[in-house]
LUMBANU-498235 format. One record per atom (N, C-alpha, C): residue number from 1; residue in three letters; atom name; x, y, z. Coordinates in steps of 0.05 Angstrom, whole numbers, padded with zeros to 5 digits. Example, Ala and Ser with C-alpha at 12.3 -4.5 7.8 and 13.67 -1.06 7.14 Angstrom:
2
SEGU    n  res  atom      px      py      pz
SEGU    1  ALA     N   00264  -00114   00156
SEGU    1  ALA    CA   00246  -00090   00156
SEGU    1  ALA     C   00264  -00066   00156
SEGU    2  SER     N   00257  -00045   00142
SEGU    2  SER    CA   00273  -00021   00143
SEGU    2  SER     C   00258   00001   00157
END
This chain:
197
SEGU    n  res  atom      px      py      pz
SEGU    1  ILE     N   00685   00055  -00043
SEGU    1  ILE    CA   00688   00039  -00018
SEGU    1  ILE     C   00668   00052   00003
SEGU    2  ILE     N   00653   00034   00015
SEGU    2  ILE    CA   00633   00043   00035
SEGU    2  ILE     C   00646   00041   00063
SEGU    3  SER     N   00642   00062   00078
SEGU    3  SER    CA   00653   00062   00106
SEGU    3  SER     C   00637   00042   00123
SEGU    4  THR     N   00649   00034   00145
SEGU    4  THR    CA   00636   00015   00163
SEGU    4  THR     C   00611   00028   00176
SEGU    5  GLY     N   00613   00053   00183
SEGU    5  GLY    CA   00589   00067   00195
SEGU    5  GLY     C   00566   00068   00176
SEGU    6  THR     N   00571   00074   00150
SEGU    6  THR    CA   00550   00075   00131
SEGU    6  THR     C   00538   00047   00126
SEGU    7  LEU     N   00554   00027   00125
SEGU    7  LEU    CA   00544   00000   00122
SEGU    7  LEU     C   00527  -00009   00145
SEGU    8  LEU     N   00536  -00003   00170
SEGU    8  LEU    CA   00520  -00010   00193
SEGU    8  LEU     C   00493   00006   00193
SEGU    9  THR     N   00494   00031   00185
SEGU    9  THR    CA   00469   00047   00184
SEGU    9  THR     C   00450   00035   00164
SEGU   10  VAL     N   00461   00027   00141
SEGU   10  VAL    CA   00444   00015   00120
SEGU   10  VAL     C   00431  -00011   00131
SEGU   11  LEU     N   00446  -00027   00145
SEGU   11  LEU    CA   00435  -00052   00156
SEGU   11  LEU     C   00414  -00046   00177
SEGU   12  VAL     N   00419  -00027   00194
SEGU   12  VAL    CA   00399  -00020   00215
SEGU   12  VAL     C   00373  -00009   00203
SEGU   13  VAL     N   00376   00008   00183
SEGU   13  VAL    CA   00352   00019   00169
SEGU   13  VAL     C   00337  -00004   00155
SEGU   14  ALA     N   00351  -00022   00142
SEGU   14  ALA    CA   00338  -00044   00128
SEGU   14  ALA     C   00323  -00062   00148
SEGU   15  VAL     N   00336  -00068   00170
SEGU   15  VAL    CA   00322  -00085   00191
SEGU   15  VAL     C   00298  -00071   00202
SEGU   16  ALA     N   00301  -00045   00208
SEGU   16  ALA    CA   00278  -00030   00219
SEGU   16  ALA     C   00255  -00029   00199
SEGU   17  LEU     N   00261  -00026   00174
SEGU   17  LEU    CA   00240  -00026   00153
SEGU   17  LEU     C   00227  -00053   00151
SEGU   18  VAL     N   00242  -00074   00153
SEGU   18  VAL    CA   00231  -00101   00152
SEGU   18  VAL     C   00212  -00106   00176
SEGU   19  VAL     N   00220  -00097   00199
SEGU   19  VAL    CA   00203  -00100   00223
SEGU   19  VAL     C   00177  -00084   00219
SEGU   20  LEU     N   00179  -00059   00209
SEGU   20  LEU    CA   00156  -00043   00204
SEGU   20  LEU     C   00137  -00056   00183
SEGU   21  ILE     N   00149  -00067   00162
SEGU   21  ILE    CA   00133  -00080   00141
SEGU   21  ILE     C   00118  -00104   00153
SEGU   22  VAL     N   00132  -00120   00168
SEGU   22  VAL    CA   00119  -00144   00180
SEGU   22  VAL     C   00096  -00135   00198
SEGU   23  PHE     N   00101  -00115   00215
SEGU   23  PHE    CA   00080  -00105   00233
SEGU   23  PHE     C   00055  -00095   00218
SEGU   24  VAL     N   00060  -00078   00198
SEGU   24  VAL    CA   00037  -00066   00184
SEGU   24  VAL     C   00023  -00086   00166
SEGU   25  GLU     N   00038  -00104   00153
SEGU   25  GLU    CA   00025  -00124   00136
SEGU   25  GLU     C   00008  -00144   00152
SEGU   26  ARG     N   00014  -00148   00177
SEGU   26  ARG    CA  -00002  -00165   00194
SEGU   26  ARG     C  -00025  -00150   00207
SEGU   27  ALA     N  -00025  -00123   00207
SEGU   27  ALA    CA  -00045  -00107   00220
SEGU   27  ALA     C  -00072  -00109   00206
SEGU   28  GLN     N  -00093  -00110   00222
SEGU   28  GLN    CA  -00120  -00112   00211
SEGU   28  GLN     C  -00138  -00094   00227
SEGU   29  ARG     N  -00159  -00085   00214
SEGU   29  ARG    CA  -00181  -00071   00227
SEGU   29  ARG     C  -00204  -00091   00225
SEGU   30  LYS     N  -00213  -00100   00248
SEGU   30  LYS    CA  -00234  -00120   00249
SEGU   30  LYS     C  -00262  -00107   00253
SEGU   31  LEU     N  -00280  -00112   00235
SEGU   31  LEU    CA  -00307  -00103   00238
SEGU   31  LEU     C  -00324  -00126   00250
SEGU   32  LEU     N  -00338  -00121   00271
SEGU   32  LEU    CA  -00354  -00141   00284
SEGU   32  LEU     C  -00379  -00148   00266
SEGU   33  ILE     N  -00383  -00173   00261
SEGU   33  ILE    CA  -00405  -00183   00246
SEGU   33  ILE     C  -00422  -00201   00264
SEGU   34  GLN     N  -00448  -00196   00266
SEGU   34  GLN    CA  -00465  -00213   00282
SEGU   34  GLN     C  -00485  -00227   00264
SEGU   35  TYR     N  -00493  -00251   00272
SEGU   35  TYR    CA  -00512  -00266   00257
SEGU   35  TYR     C  -00537  -00270   00275
SEGU   36  PRO     N  -00560  -00276   00263
SEGU   36  PRO    CA  -00585  -00278   00279
SEGU   36  PRO     C  -00583  -00299   00301
SEGU   37  LYS     N  -00599  -00295   00322
SEGU   37  LYS    CA  -00599  -00313   00344
SEGU   37  LYS     C  -00610  -00340   00335
SEGU   38  ARG     N  -00598  -00361   00345
SEGU   38  ARG    CA  -00607  -00388   00339
SEGU   38  ARG     C  -00613  -00403   00365
SEGU   39  GLN     N  -00634  -00419   00364
SEGU   39  GLN    CA  -00642  -00434   00387
SEGU   39  GLN     C  -00625  -00460   00389
SEGU   40  THR     N  -00614  -00465   00412
SEGU   40  THR    CA  -00599  -00490   00417
SEGU   40  THR     C  -00617  -00512   00426
SEGU   41  ARG     N  -00607  -00536   00430
SEGU   41  ARG    CA  -00623  -00559   00438
SEGU   41  ARG     C  -00635  -00555   00466
SEGU   42  SER     N  -00620  -00540   00483
SEGU   42  SER    CA  -00630  -00536   00510
SEGU   42  SER     C  -00652  -00514   00511
SEGU   43  GLY     N  -00658  -00501   00488
SEGU   43  GLY    CA  -00678  -00481   00487
SEGU   43  GLY     C  -00668  -00453   00490
SEGU   44  ALA     N  -00642  -00450   00496
SEGU   44  ALA    CA  -00630  -00423   00499
SEGU   44  ALA     C  -00624  -00412   00472
SEGU   45  PHE     N  -00622  -00386   00470
SEGU   45  PHE    CA  -00615  -00372   00445
SEGU   45  PHE     C  -00586  -00364   00447
SEGU   46  GLU     N  -00571  -00369   00425
SEGU   46  GLU    CA  -00543  -00360   00424
SEGU   46  GLU     C  -00539  -00343   00400
SEGU   47  THR     N  -00522  -00323   00404
SEGU   47  THR    CA  -00516  -00305   00382
SEGU   47  THR     C  -00488  -00312   00371
SEGU   48  ASN     N  -00487  -00316   00345
SEGU   48  ASN    CA  -00461  -00321   00333
SEGU   48  ASN     C  -00449  -00295   00323
SEGU   49  SER     N  -00424  -00291   00327
SEGU   49  SER    CA  -00411  -00267   00317
SEGU   49  SER     C  -00383  -00275   00306
SEGU   50  SER     N  -00374  -00259   00288
SEGU   50  SER    CA  -00347  -00262   00277
SEGU   50  SER     C  -00337  -00235   00269
SEGU   51  HIS     N  -00314  -00234   00256
SEGU   51  HIS    CA  -00302  -00209   00248
SEGU   51  HIS     C  -00296  -00209   00218
SEGU   52  LEU     N  -00299  -00185   00207
SEGU   52  LEU    CA  -00291  -00181   00179
SEGU   52  LEU     C  -00264  -00166   00180
SEGU   53  PRO     N  -00242  -00181   00173
SEGU   53  PRO    CA  -00216  -00168   00175
SEGU   53  PRO     C  -00210  -00151   00151
SEGU   54  LEU     N  -00202  -00126   00155
SEGU   54  LEU    CA  -00194  -00108   00134
SEGU   54  LEU     C  -00164  -00102   00138
SEGU   55  LYS     N  -00148  -00109   00118
SEGU   55  LYS    CA  -00120  -00105   00120
SEGU   55  LYS     C  -00113  -00075   00119
SEGU   56  LEU     N  -00093  -00067   00134
SEGU   56  LEU    CA  -00085  -00039   00134
SEGU   56  LEU     C  -00074  -00031   00106
SEGU   57  ASN     N  -00060  -00049   00094
SEGU   57  ASN    CA  -00049  -00045   00067
SEGU   57  ASN     C  -00063  -00064   00048
SEGU   58  THR     N  -00087  -00058   00040
SEGU   58  THR    CA  -00102  -00076   00023
SEGU   58  THR     C  -00090  -00079  -00005
SEGU   59  ALA     N  -00078  -00058  -00015
SEGU   59  ALA    CA  -00068  -00058  -00042
SEGU   59  ALA     C  -00042  -00074  -00045
SEGU   60  GLY     N  -00028  -00079  -00023
SEGU   60  GLY    CA  -00003  -00094  -00024
SEGU   60  GLY     C   00020  -00078  -00037
SEGU   61  VAL     N   00036  -00091  -00053
SEGU   61  VAL    CA   00059  -00079  -00065
SEGU   61  VAL     C   00054  -00067  -00092
SEGU   62  ILE     N   00029  -00071  -00102
SEGU   62  ILE    CA   00022  -00063  -00129
SEGU   62  ILE     C   00026  -00033  -00134
SEGU   63  PRO     N   00017  -00015  -00115
SEGU   63  PRO    CA   00021   00014  -00120
SEGU   63  PRO     C   00050   00021  -00124
SEGU   64  ALA     N   00068   00010  -00109
SEGU   64  ALA    CA   00097   00016  -00112
SEGU   64  ALA     C   00107   00006  -00139
SEGU   65  ILE     N   00098  -00017  -00148
SEGU   65  ILE    CA   00107  -00028  -00174
SEGU   65  ILE     C   00096  -00010  -00197
SEGU   66  PHE     N   00071  -00003  -00196
SEGU   66  PHE    CA   00059   00014  -00216
SEGU   66  PHE     C   00073   00041  -00217
SEGU   67  ALA     N   00078   00053  -00194
SEGU   67  ALA    CA   00091   00080  -00193
SEGU   67  ALA     C   00119   00079  -00204
SEGU   68  SER     N   00135   00059  -00196
SEGU   68  SER    CA   00162   00057  -00207
SEGU   68  SER     C   00162   00051  -00237
SEGU   69  SER     N   00143   00036  -00246
SEGU   69  SER    CA   00141   00030  -00275
SEGU   69  SER     C   00135   00056  -00291
SEGU   70  LEU     N   00116   00072  -00281
SEGU   70  LEU    CA   00110   00097  -00294
SEGU   70  LEU     C   00133   00116  -00294
SEGU   71  LEU     N   00149   00117  -00273
SEGU   71  LEU    CA   00172   00135  -00272
SEGU   71  LEU     C   00195   00126  -00290
SEGU   72  LEU     N   00194   00101  -00298
SEGU   72  LEU    CA   00215   00091  -00316
SEGU   72  LEU     C   00209   00097  -00345
SEGU   73  LEU     N   00184   00105  -00351
SEGU   73  LEU    CA   00176   00111  -00379
SEGU   73  LEU     C   00194   00132  -00393
SEGU   74  PRO     N   00198   00156  -00380
SEGU   74  PRO    CA   00215   00175  -00394
SEGU   74  PRO     C   00244   00166  -00399
SEGU   75  LEU     N   00255   00151  -00379
SEGU   75  LEU    CA   00282   00141  -00383
SEGU   75  LEU     C   00283   00120  -00405
SEGU   76  THR     N   00262   00103  -00407
SEGU   76  THR    CA   00261   00083  -00428
SEGU   76  THR     C   00258   00097  -00455
SEGU   77  ALA     N   00241   00117  -00457
SEGU   77  ALA    CA   00238   00132  -00482
SEGU   77  ALA     C   00265   00145  -00490
SEGU   78  ALA     N   00279   00156  -00470
SEGU   78  ALA    CA   00305   00168  -00476
SEGU   78  ALA     C   00325   00147  -00485
SEGU   79  GLY     N   00324   00123  -00474
SEGU   79  GLY    CA   00342   00102  -00482
SEGU   79  GLY     C   00337   00092  -00510
SEGU   80  PHE     N   00312   00092  -00518
SEGU   80  PHE    CA   00305   00083  -00545
SEGU   80  PHE     C   00313   00103  -00566
SEGU   81  SER     N   00311   00129  -00559
SEGU   81  SER    CA   00317   00150  -00579
SEGU   81  SER     C   00347   00156  -00581
SEGU   82  GLY     N   00363   00144  -00564
SEGU   82  GLY    CA   00391   00149  -00565
SEGU   82  GLY     C   00399   00173  -00547
SEGU   83  SER     N   00422   00172  -00536
SEGU   83  SER    CA   00430   00193  -00516
SEGU   83  SER     C   00442   00217  -00529
SEGU   84  THR     N   00448   00217  -00555
SEGU   84  THR    CA   00462   00240  -00568
SEGU   84  THR     C   00443   00261  -00578
SEGU   85  ASN     N   00420   00253  -00589
SEGU   85  ASN    CA   00402   00273  -00602
SEGU   85  ASN     C   00375   00274  -00588
SEGU   86  LEU     N   00375   00277  -00562
SEGU   86  LEU    CA   00350   00279  -00547
SEGU   86  LEU     C   00338   00307  -00549
SEGU   87  PRO     N   00312   00309  -00551
SEGU   87  PRO    CA   00299   00336  -00550
SEGU   87  PRO     C   00304   00348  -00523
SEGU   88  ASP     N   00304   00375  -00522
SEGU   88  ASP    CA   00309   00389  -00497
SEGU   88  ASP     C   00290   00382  -00475
SEGU   89  TRP     N   00264   00379  -00482
SEGU   89  TRP    CA   00244   00373  -00462
SEGU   89  TRP     C   00248   00345  -00450
SEGU   90  LEU     N   00257   00326  -00466
SEGU   90  LEU    CA   00262   00298  -00456
SEGU   90  LEU     C   00287   00298  -00439
SEGU   91  THR     N   00307   00313  -00447
SEGU   91  THR    CA   00331   00315  -00430
SEGU   91  THR     C   00324   00327  -00403
SEGU   92  PHE     N   00308   00348  -00403
SEGU   92  PHE    CA   00299   00360  -00377
SEGU   92  PHE     C   00284   00341  -00360
SEGU   93  ILE     N   00265   00326  -00372
SEGU   93  ILE    CA   00249   00307  -00357
SEGU   93  ILE     C   00266   00285  -00345
SEGU   94  THR     N   00284   00274  -00362
SEGU   94  THR    CA   00301   00252  -00352
SEGU   94  THR     C   00320   00261  -00330
SEGU   95  SER     N   00329   00286  -00331
SEGU   95  SER    CA   00348   00296  -00311
SEGU   95  SER     C   00333   00302  -00285
SEGU   96  THR     N   00308   00312  -00286
SEGU   96  THR    CA   00293   00319  -00262
SEGU   96  THR     C   00280   00294  -00250
SEGU   97  LEU     N   00275   00274  -00266
SEGU   97  LEU    CA   00263   00249  -00256
SEGU   97  LEU     C   00283   00227  -00251
SEGU   98  GLY     N   00309   00235  -00248
SEGU   98  GLY    CA   00329   00216  -00241
SEGU   98  GLY     C   00327   00207  -00212
SEGU   99  ARG     N   00336   00184  -00206
SEGU   99  ARG    CA   00334   00173  -00178
SEGU   99  ARG     C   00347   00192  -00158
SEGU  100  GLY     N   00332   00197  -00137
SEGU  100  GLY    CA   00342   00214  -00115
SEGU  100  GLY     C   00336   00244  -00119
SEGU  101  GLN     N   00327   00252  -00143
SEGU  101  GLN    CA   00321   00280  -00148
SEGU  101  GLN     C   00294   00287  -00133
SEGU  102  PRO     N   00291   00312  -00124
SEGU  102  PRO    CA   00267   00319  -00109
SEGU  102  PRO     C   00241   00314  -00125
SEGU  103  LEU     N   00241   00321  -00151
SEGU  103  LEU    CA   00217   00316  -00167
SEGU  103  LEU     C   00210   00287  -00169
SEGU  104  TYR     N   00231   00270  -00172
SEGU  104  TYR    CA   00228   00241  -00173
SEGU  104  TYR     C   00215   00231  -00147
SEGU  105  LEU     N   00225   00240  -00124
SEGU  105  LEU    CA   00214   00231  -00098
SEGU  105  LEU     C   00186   00240  -00094
SEGU  106  LEU     N   00180   00265  -00102
SEGU  106  LEU    CA   00153   00276  -00099
SEGU  106  LEU     C   00133   00261  -00117
SEGU  107  THR     N   00141   00257  -00142
SEGU  107  THR    CA   00124   00243  -00161
SEGU  107  THR     C   00120   00214  -00153
SEGU  108  PHE     N   00141   00201  -00144
SEGU  108  PHE    CA   00140   00173  -00135
SEGU  108  PHE     C   00121   00170  -00112
SEGU  109  GLY     N   00123   00188  -00092
SEGU  109  GLY    CA   00105   00187  -00069
SEGU  109  GLY     C   00076   00192  -00077
SEGU  110  ALA     N   00071   00211  -00095
SEGU  110  ALA    CA   00044   00218  -00103
SEGU  110  ALA     C   00032   00195  -00119
SEGU  111  LEU     N   00048   00182  -00136
SEGU  111  LEU    CA   00038   00159  -00152
SEGU  111  LEU     C   00032   00135  -00134
SEGU  112  ILE     N   00048   00131  -00114
SEGU  112  ILE    CA   00043   00108  -00096
SEGU  112  ILE     C   00016   00113  -00081
SEGU  113  ALA     N   00012   00137  -00071
SEGU  113  ALA    CA  -00013   00143  -00057
SEGU  113  ALA     C  -00037   00141  -00076
SEGU  114  PHE     N  -00034   00151  -00100
SEGU  114  PHE    CA  -00056   00149  -00120
SEGU  114  PHE     C  -00063   00120  -00125
SEGU  115  PHE     N  -00043   00103  -00131
SEGU  115  PHE    CA  -00049   00076  -00138
SEGU  115  PHE     C  -00058   00060  -00113
SEGU  116  ALA     N  -00051   00068  -00089
SEGU  116  ALA    CA  -00062   00055  -00065
SEGU  116  ALA     C  -00092   00058  -00064
SEGU  117  PHE     N  -00101   00083  -00069
SEGU  117  PHE    CA  -00130   00088  -00069
SEGU  117  PHE     C  -00144   00077  -00094
SEGU  118  PHE     N  -00130   00076  -00116
SEGU  118  PHE    CA  -00141   00065  -00141
SEGU  118  PHE     C  -00145   00035  -00140
SEGU  119  TYR     N  -00125   00021  -00129
SEGU  119  TYR    CA  -00125  -00008  -00130
SEGU  119  TYR     C  -00141  -00021  -00107
SEGU  120  THR     N  -00144  -00008  -00084
SEGU  120  THR    CA  -00158  -00019  -00061
SEGU  120  THR     C  -00187  -00027  -00068
SEGU  121  PRO     N  -00203  -00011  -00082
SEGU  121  PRO    CA  -00230  -00020  -00089
SEGU  121  PRO     C  -00231  -00043  -00108
SEGU  122  ILE     N  -00209  -00046  -00124
SEGU  122  ILE    CA  -00208  -00069  -00142
SEGU  122  ILE     C  -00204  -00095  -00127
SEGU  123  VAL     N  -00187  -00094  -00106
SEGU  123  VAL    CA  -00181  -00117  -00090
SEGU  123  VAL     C  -00204  -00124  -00071
SEGU  124  PHE     N  -00216  -00104  -00059
SEGU  124  PHE    CA  -00237  -00108  -00039
SEGU  124  PHE     C  -00262  -00091  -00046
SEGU  125  ASN     N  -00283  -00104  -00054
SEGU  125  ASN    CA  -00308  -00090  -00062
SEGU  125  ASN     C  -00328  -00089  -00039
SEGU  126  PRO     N  -00332  -00065  -00026
SEGU  126  PRO    CA  -00350  -00063  -00003
SEGU  126  PRO     C  -00379  -00071  -00010
SEGU  127  LYS     N  -00388  -00065  -00034
SEGU  127  LYS    CA  -00416  -00071  -00041
SEGU  127  LYS     C  -00420  -00101  -00043
SEGU  128  GLU     N  -00401  -00115  -00055
SEGU  128  GLU    CA  -00403  -00144  -00057
SEGU  128  GLU     C  -00402  -00157  -00029
SEGU  129  THR     N  -00384  -00147  -00012
SEGU  129  THR    CA  -00382  -00158   00015
SEGU  129  THR     C  -00408  -00153   00031
SEGU  130  ALA     N  -00420  -00129   00028
SEGU  130  ALA    CA  -00445  -00123   00042
SEGU  130  ALA     C  -00467  -00141   00032
SEGU  131  ASP     N  -00468  -00147   00006
SEGU  131  ASP    CA  -00489  -00164  -00006
SEGU  131  ASP     C  -00485  -00193   00005
SEGU  132  ASN     N  -00460  -00202   00006
SEGU  132  ASN    CA  -00455  -00229   00017
SEGU  132  ASN     C  -00463  -00231   00046
SEGU  133  LEU     N  -00457  -00210   00062
SEGU  133  LEU    CA  -00466  -00210   00090
SEGU  133  LEU     C  -00496  -00211   00092
SEGU  134  LYS     N  -00510  -00195   00076
SEGU  134  LYS    CA  -00539  -00195   00077
SEGU  134  LYS     C  -00551  -00222   00069
SEGU  135  ASN     N  -00539  -00235   00049
SEGU  135  ASN    CA  -00549  -00261   00041
SEGU  135  ASN     C  -00545  -00282   00062
SEGU  136  GLN     N  -00524  -00279   00078
SEGU  136  GLN    CA  -00519  -00299   00099
SEGU  136  GLN     C  -00532  -00291   00125
SEGU  137  GLY     N  -00546  -00269   00126
SEGU  137  GLY    CA  -00560  -00260   00150
SEGU  137  GLY     C  -00543  -00245   00169
SEGU  138  GLY     N  -00518  -00239   00161
SEGU  138  GLY    CA  -00500  -00224   00179
SEGU  138  GLY     C  -00504  -00194   00177
SEGU  139  PHE     N  -00497  -00180   00198
SEGU  139  PHE    CA  -00499  -00151   00198
SEGU  139  PHE     C  -00478  -00140   00217
SEGU  140  ILE     N  -00472  -00114   00213
SEGU  140  ILE    CA  -00454  -00099   00230
SEGU  140  ILE     C  -00472  -00086   00251
SEGU  141  PRO     N  -00467  -00090   00277
SEGU  141  PRO    CA  -00485  -00077   00297
SEGU  141  PRO     C  -00487  -00047   00294
SEGU  142  GLY     N  -00511  -00037   00293
SEGU  142  GLY    CA  -00516  -00008   00291
SEGU  142  GLY     C  -00517   00001   00262
SEGU  143  VAL     N  -00513  -00016   00242
SEGU  143  VAL    CA  -00513  -00009   00214
SEGU  143  VAL     C  -00534  -00026   00200
SEGU  144  ARG     N  -00551  -00014   00184
SEGU  144  ARG    CA  -00572  -00029   00170
SEGU  144  ARG     C  -00559  -00046   00147
SEGU  145  PRO     N  -00569  -00070   00143
SEGU  145  PRO    CA  -00558  -00087   00122
SEGU  145  PRO     C  -00562  -00074   00094
SEGU  146  GLY     N  -00546  -00082   00075
SEGU  146  GLY    CA  -00549  -00073   00048
SEGU  146  GLY     C  -00531  -00049   00042
SEGU  147  GLU     N  -00544  -00028   00031
SEGU  147  GLU    CA  -00529  -00004   00022
SEGU  147  GLU     C  -00514   00010   00045
SEGU  148  ARG     N  -00527   00012   00068
SEGU  148  ARG    CA  -00514   00025   00091
SEGU  148  ARG     C  -00489   00010   00100
SEGU  149  THR     N  -00491  -00016   00099
SEGU  149  THR    CA  -00467  -00032   00107
SEGU  149  THR     C  -00445  -00028   00087
SEGU  150  ALA     N  -00451  -00027   00061
SEGU  150  ALA    CA  -00431  -00022   00041
SEGU  150  ALA     C  -00418   00006   00045
SEGU  151  GLU     N  -00434   00026   00052
SEGU  151  GLU    CA  -00424   00053   00057
SEGU  151  GLU     C  -00406   00053   00082
SEGU  152  HIS     N  -00414   00038   00102
SEGU  152  HIS    CA  -00398   00037   00127
SEGU  152  HIS     C  -00371   00023   00122
SEGU  153  ILE     N  -00372   00001   00107
SEGU  153  ILE    CA  -00347  -00014   00101
SEGU  153  ILE     C  -00329   00004   00084
SEGU  154  ASP     N  -00341   00018   00064
SEGU  154  ASP    CA  -00325   00036   00047
SEGU  154  ASP     C  -00312   00059   00063
SEGU  155  TYR     N  -00327   00070   00082
SEGU  155  TYR    CA  -00317   00091   00099
SEGU  155  TYR     C  -00293   00081   00116
SEGU  156  VAL     N  -00296   00058   00128
SEGU  156  VAL    CA  -00274   00047   00144
SEGU  156  VAL     C  -00250   00040   00126
SEGU  157  LEU     N  -00256   00029   00103
SEGU  157  LEU    CA  -00234   00021   00084
SEGU  157  LEU     C  -00219   00046   00074
SEGU  158  THR     N  -00233   00067   00069
SEGU  158  THR    CA  -00220   00092   00060
SEGU  158  THR     C  -00202   00103   00082
SEGU  159  ARG     N  -00211   00103   00107
SEGU  159  ARG    CA  -00195   00113   00129
SEGU  159  ARG     C  -00169   00096   00133
SEGU  160  ILE     N  -00172   00070   00131
SEGU  160  ILE    CA  -00148   00054   00135
SEGU  160  ILE     C  -00130   00054   00110
SEGU  161  THR     N  -00141   00060   00087
SEGU  161  THR    CA  -00125   00063   00063
SEGU  161  THR     C  -00107   00088   00064
SEGU  162  VAL     N  -00116   00109   00078
SEGU  162  VAL    CA  -00099   00132   00082
SEGU  162  VAL     C  -00074   00124   00098
SEGU  163  VAL     N  -00078   00109   00119
SEGU  163  VAL    CA  -00055   00100   00135
SEGU  163  VAL     C  -00038   00081   00118
SEGU  164  GLY     N  -00050   00063   00103
SEGU  164  GLY    CA  -00035   00045   00086
SEGU  164  GLY     C  -00019   00059   00065
SEGU  165  ALA     N  -00031   00080   00053
SEGU  165  ALA    CA  -00017   00095   00032
SEGU  165  ALA     C   00007   00110   00044
SEGU  166  VAL     N   00004   00122   00068
SEGU  166  VAL    CA   00026   00136   00081
SEGU  166  VAL     C   00048   00116   00087
SEGU  167  TYR     N   00041   00093   00096
SEGU  167  TYR    CA   00060   00071   00102
SEGU  167  TYR     C   00076   00063   00077
SEGU  168  LEU     N   00061   00059   00055
SEGU  168  LEU    CA   00075   00051   00030
SEGU  168  LEU     C   00094   00073   00020
SEGU  169  VAL     N   00085   00098   00021
SEGU  169  VAL    CA   00102   00120   00013
SEGU  169  VAL     C   00127   00121   00030
SEGU  170  PHE     N   00124   00118   00056
SEGU  170  PHE    CA   00146   00119   00075
SEGU  170  PHE     C   00166   00097   00069
SEGU  171  VAL     N   00156   00072   00066
SEGU  171  VAL    CA   00173   00049   00062
SEGU  171  VAL     C   00188   00051   00035
SEGU  172  CYS     N   00175   00063   00015
SEGU  172  CYS    CA   00188   00065  -00011
SEGU  172  CYS     C   00207   00088  -00013
SEGU  173  LEU     N   00201   00110   00001
SEGU  173  LEU    CA   00218   00134  -00002
SEGU  173  LEU     C   00242   00134   00017
SEGU  174  VAL     N   00240   00122   00040
SEGU  174  VAL    CA   00263   00122   00059
SEGU  174  VAL     C   00288   00110   00046
SEGU  175  PRO     N   00286   00086   00033
SEGU  175  PRO    CA   00311   00076   00020
SEGU  175  PRO     C   00321   00094  -00003
SEGU  176  GLU     N   00302   00106  -00018
SEGU  176  GLU    CA   00310   00123  -00040
SEGU  176  GLU     C   00326   00148  -00029
SEGU  177  VAL     N   00315   00160  -00009
SEGU  177  VAL    CA   00329   00184   00003
SEGU  177  VAL     C   00355   00176   00015
SEGU  178  PHE     N   00354   00154   00030
SEGU  178  PHE    CA   00378   00145   00044
SEGU  178  PHE     C   00400   00138   00025
SEGU  179  MET     N   00393   00122   00004
SEGU  179  MET    CA   00414   00113  -00014
SEGU  179  MET     C   00425   00136  -00031
SEGU  180  SER     N   00408   00155  -00039
SEGU  180  SER    CA   00418   00178  -00055
SEGU  180  SER     C   00435   00196  -00038
SEGU  181  ASN     N   00429   00200  -00012
SEGU  181  ASN    CA   00445   00218   00005
SEGU  181  ASN     C   00471   00205   00014
SEGU  182  ALA     N   00470   00178   00016
SEGU  182  ALA    CA   00495   00164   00024
SEGU  182  ALA     C   00513   00158   00001
SEGU  183  GLY     N   00503   00162  -00024
SEGU  183  GLY    CA   00519   00157  -00047
SEGU  183  GLY     C   00523   00128  -00054
SEGU  184  ILE     N   00503   00112  -00045
SEGU  184  ILE    CA   00504   00083  -00051
SEGU  184  ILE     C   00483   00077  -00072
SEGU  185  SER     N   00490   00059  -00090
SEGU  185  SER    CA   00471   00051  -00110
SEGU  185  SER     C   00448   00036  -00096
SEGU  186  ALA     N   00424   00040  -00105
SEGU  186  ALA    CA   00400   00029  -00091
SEGU  186  ALA     C   00398  -00001  -00097
SEGU  187  PHE     N   00411  -00017  -00080
SEGU  187  PHE    CA   00410  -00045  -00084
SEGU  187  PHE     C   00386  -00057  -00068
SEGU  188  LEU     N   00375  -00043  -00049
SEGU  188  LEU    CA   00354  -00053  -00033
SEGU  188  LEU     C   00333  -00031  -00029
SEGU  189  GLY     N   00315  -00029  -00048
SEGU  189  GLY    CA   00295  -00008  -00047
SEGU  189  GLY     C   00270  -00017  -00031
SEGU  190  GLY     N   00251   00002  -00028
SEGU  190  GLY    CA   00227  -00004  -00013
SEGU  190  GLY     C   00210  -00025  -00026
SEGU  191  THR     N   00208  -00025  -00053
SEGU  191  THR    CA   00193  -00045  -00067
SEGU  191  THR     C   00205  -00072  -00063
SEGU  192  SER     N   00231  -00074  -00064
SEGU  192  SER    CA   00244  -00100  -00059
SEGU  192  SER     C   00239  -00111  -00032
SEGU  193  LEU     N   00240  -00093  -00012
SEGU  193  LEU    CA   00234  -00101   00016
SEGU  193  LEU     C   00205  -00111   00019
SEGU  194  LEU     N   00187  -00096   00007
SEGU  194  LEU    CA   00158  -00105   00008
SEGU  194  LEU     C   00154  -00132  -00005
SEGU  195  ILE     N   00167  -00137  -00027
SEGU  195  ILE    CA   00164  -00162  -00041
SEGU  195  ILE     C   00177  -00185  -00025
SEGU  196  MET     N   00200  -00180  -00013
SEGU  196  MET    CA   00214  -00201   00002
SEGU  196  MET     C   00198  -00208   00027
SEGU  197  VAL     N   00187  -00188   00041
SEGU  197  VAL    CA   00172  -00194   00065
SEGU  197  VAL     C   00145  -00207   00058
END
């Protein structure tokens, strides 16, 4: 039986995480893109500009899904081999990688961060974007078109991926820590919240 205080705390934490997820998923880093001056009918020159939006969490929910899938491998292997005659090393791994255990939380966070950096270049290719901008005549002010633009976009993308990875780790670990310390089965984890939002 769950106490009223614990239930209210779970609800408050879930709502706070949903608000955080909505805020961060809508957050963007806009890079100013300018296009060459064009002459209008009146003879004046106008400069067209737009923005290249870079999402704070470019990888989405994929890093959390990959990380949780990899952490389930030892438990799945233990389930297939039967629970009575497990080797000592597999028993040790399954006990230390159980939900809520410190090694599980550390490994889960590290895997999420790794997959955030691994998956972001797959979703957003800076070189391809720089080539498209160059072909359309667009450029980032103060940055030469082509390779320099690709390096600049990659630099900005790497910096915001750090923030995005920290955000993903936080959103996925808070429910895990909270549920394991409160003694509640994890019915609403960080991955579930990310997918729902």
